[in-house]
N, C-alpha and C positions, 0 to 999 in steps of 0.2 A: 570398126575404123579402119580407114585406109592403110594397107600395109601389114595389118595384123595377121592376115593369112600367111604371108612369107615369113613373119616372125615366129609364128607357131610352128612352121615347118622346120625352120631353122633350129628351134629348141629340140624339136622331135629327132632331127638328124644328129644333134649332139648327144642326146640321151641314147639314141641307137648305136652310135660309135663307141660311147663309153662303156655300155653295158652289153655290147654284142656277144662277148663270150661268158656272160654271167647267166646261167640258166636258172638262178633262183630269181631273177628280176623279170616280172611280167610287164610288158609295155602295153598298156590298155588304153584304149581312146574311147571317148563318148562324144557323139554328135546330137544336140538337142533339135528335133524337127519343129520347124515353124512354118509360117506360110511363105517366108522368103526362101528356104532351101527344100521344100518338100518334095520338088521334081528333080532335085539334084543329088539326093542322098545316095541312091544306087551308085551313080557314077563316082561320087566321092569315095565310097567304100571299096569300089574296085580299084580306083588309083592309088588310094593310101596302102591297100594290101600289097600291091605290086611294087610301089616305089619305096616302101618302108618295111623293116623287119618287125612290124607290130605283131603283138601276141593276140589281140582282140580288139574289136570294134563294135561297140553297141550304139543303138540310137535310143534317145530318151524323149518322152513327150514333155512339152513345156509345162511346168507345174507352178502353183502359187499365183501371185500376182505380178503381171507383166508390165512393162513400162509403157507398151502401146497396146491398144485394143484390137482384137482380131488376129493377134499373133498365134494363139493356140487353135489350130484348126484340126488336128487330128480327130478322128472318130475311131470307134472300135473296128469298123468295116475298112477304113483307109489304113489303119495300122496292120491289120491281117493281111491285107494285099501287099504292103510293103515287106513285112516279115516273110511272106511266102516267096517274094522275089529275090530276096537276098540270101536265101538258104545256100545256094551254090557257093557264095563267098564264104559262108561259115563251114562249109565242108572243106574249102581250101584251108582255112585257119586250123580246122581239126587236123589236117594233114600236117600243117606247120607245127602244131603242138606235139604231135606224135613223131616228129623226126628224131631219129636216134633211139627211138624205143623199139624193142623187137618182141616178136611173139605175141602171146595173149595180152601182154600189157599194152601193145600198141592198140589193139581192138578196144580194150577197156578205156584207154585215153581218149580215143575218137568217140566211143559210146557216150561216155559221161559229158564230154564237151558239147557235143551236139545235143544231147538230151537235155542239159542244163540250160543252154541258151534258148532252146525251143520252149522249154517249160517256163522260163522267165518271161519270154515275149507272150505266150498265151495267157499267163496271169495278168500281165500288163494290159493286154487288149480288153480283158474282161472288166477292167476298172477304169477305162478311160472316160466312159460316159456316166457311170455311177458306182458307188462302192459294191463290190461282189467278194464275199468271203473267198480267201484264197484256197481253202481246202486244207490249210495247214495253219499252225500258230504263227503270228507275227512276233518276232523276238526283239523288237526295238526295246532298247533300255537294258537288255540282257547281252546281246551280242554287238550292239551299235551304240555309237555315241557322236553326237554333233556338238563341236565346240565353235562357237561364233568368234569373230574378229576381237571382241572385247572381252573374251573369257566366259561369257554366258554359254551355258550348255542345255542340250536338249536330248531327248531319247531318239528323235526323229526330226528331220528338218521341217517337217509339216506340223510339228507340235509346238507348243509355246516354251520359252526358256523356263527352267525351274530351279535355276541356281547359277552361280559363278564359280569357276573352276579355282579362282584365286582365293575363295574361301576354303578351300580344301588343300591349300598348299600346292597347287597344280598337280595333285596326285590323282591320276585318272582311276586308279583302283578304288581310292577312297570315295570318289564320285560314284562310281557304279555300285559300291556297297553301302552308299549313304541312305538316309531315311527318305530324302527327296525323290531319289531315283526308285527306290522301293515303292514308294506311294505312286509314282508315275506308271510303273509297270503294272501295278495293280489296277489303276484306272483305265490303262489300255486294255487289259484282260486278254492279253494275246491277240488283240484286234477285235474280238467279239464284243467287248464292252463298249469301246470307243466307236466302233463301226466306221473306222478311218482307213480302210483298205486302200492302198495307194499304188502308184505306177512306178515307184523308184526301184530301179533295177538292183542297186546295192542292198537295200532291205530285203527285196523279194529273194535275191540269191543267198543272202546269209541265212534267212529264214528256211529256205530249202535245205541247205547244208545241215542245219540244226534241227531238222525234223526227218531224220533218217527213215522212220517207218513209213511216212507218207511220200518221201522223196523218190523212192524207187519206182513207183507207179507213174509219177509225173515224168521222170527222166525216161523211162521206157517208152511212154507214149510220145514224148517229144522226139526220141531218137527215130522211131518209125515214121512220124510225119516228115522229119527232115529227109531221111532216105527215100521217101516217096518224091520228094520235091527237088532232090539233088539232080542237077545237070552239069556236065563238065564245062569249064571255062577256060579258054586259052589267054593267059595273060601275056600276050606278045607285045612287042614294042609298037606295032601299028594300032592297037587298041588303045594304048596308053597316050599316044601321040594325038590320036582322034579325040581323046577326052580334053587333052590340054589345048587343042585347037578350038574345041567347042566353047570352052569357058575363057579362051583368050589368055592363057597363063603365060606368064613372062619367063621364057626358056633360059634368058640370060641370068635371071635372078635364080631360078632353079638350079643352074649349073653352079652358080657361085656359091650356093649354100650346100652343094654336094649331092643334090638329088638327081641330077642328070649325069 
């Protein structure tokens, strides 16, 4: 809707200012790629990194049933091309994440950040066109929970509702330990029974973290790939203004909300 872009920026700016000194709060962003913005994603990620103190910015493939036909255009080949191109931006995010960290911890922070992001994208790309086993267990229903607007809950947003949290006194622990969720986890079978391997970054990432034995090899592979694709980027004012001119952004509005 008209004006929503600037409202989103204003909200992000307020979050940025309120939590700027709180190292425990990660300001993550996600952009769903559709036929409307697929050509703009790279520029958006560049601009958002430089204009805001965001912690991370991921891209998501459109999932489920869309309101319009033809919105979901990403293919495995297209996503791989995009994820290769945005690696230098993630290198910049890795440096931002490691700010204030010294010695070996700085290397470890960059290593895991770049490795995890790349591993997530590799898994996602392999599941765009068809379900492909992740090479690790899906922990939906054990490490993740979806609660709908009306209280219905699911193990994953792609799975059907299995109950209502109101029936459990709005107690999430009771939900996770209840018979309905245990049955759901059994039916998923860590992904292998349901064969519903998805492209959802949150579920992929949580599953990576809770599969430490298999995580290390995927993270190491992702880090090596990122290092090969890393190229220096200069986030100067000329670059940012060129992006703003290209997309006809209203500089007066940007200045009024504190972006400029």
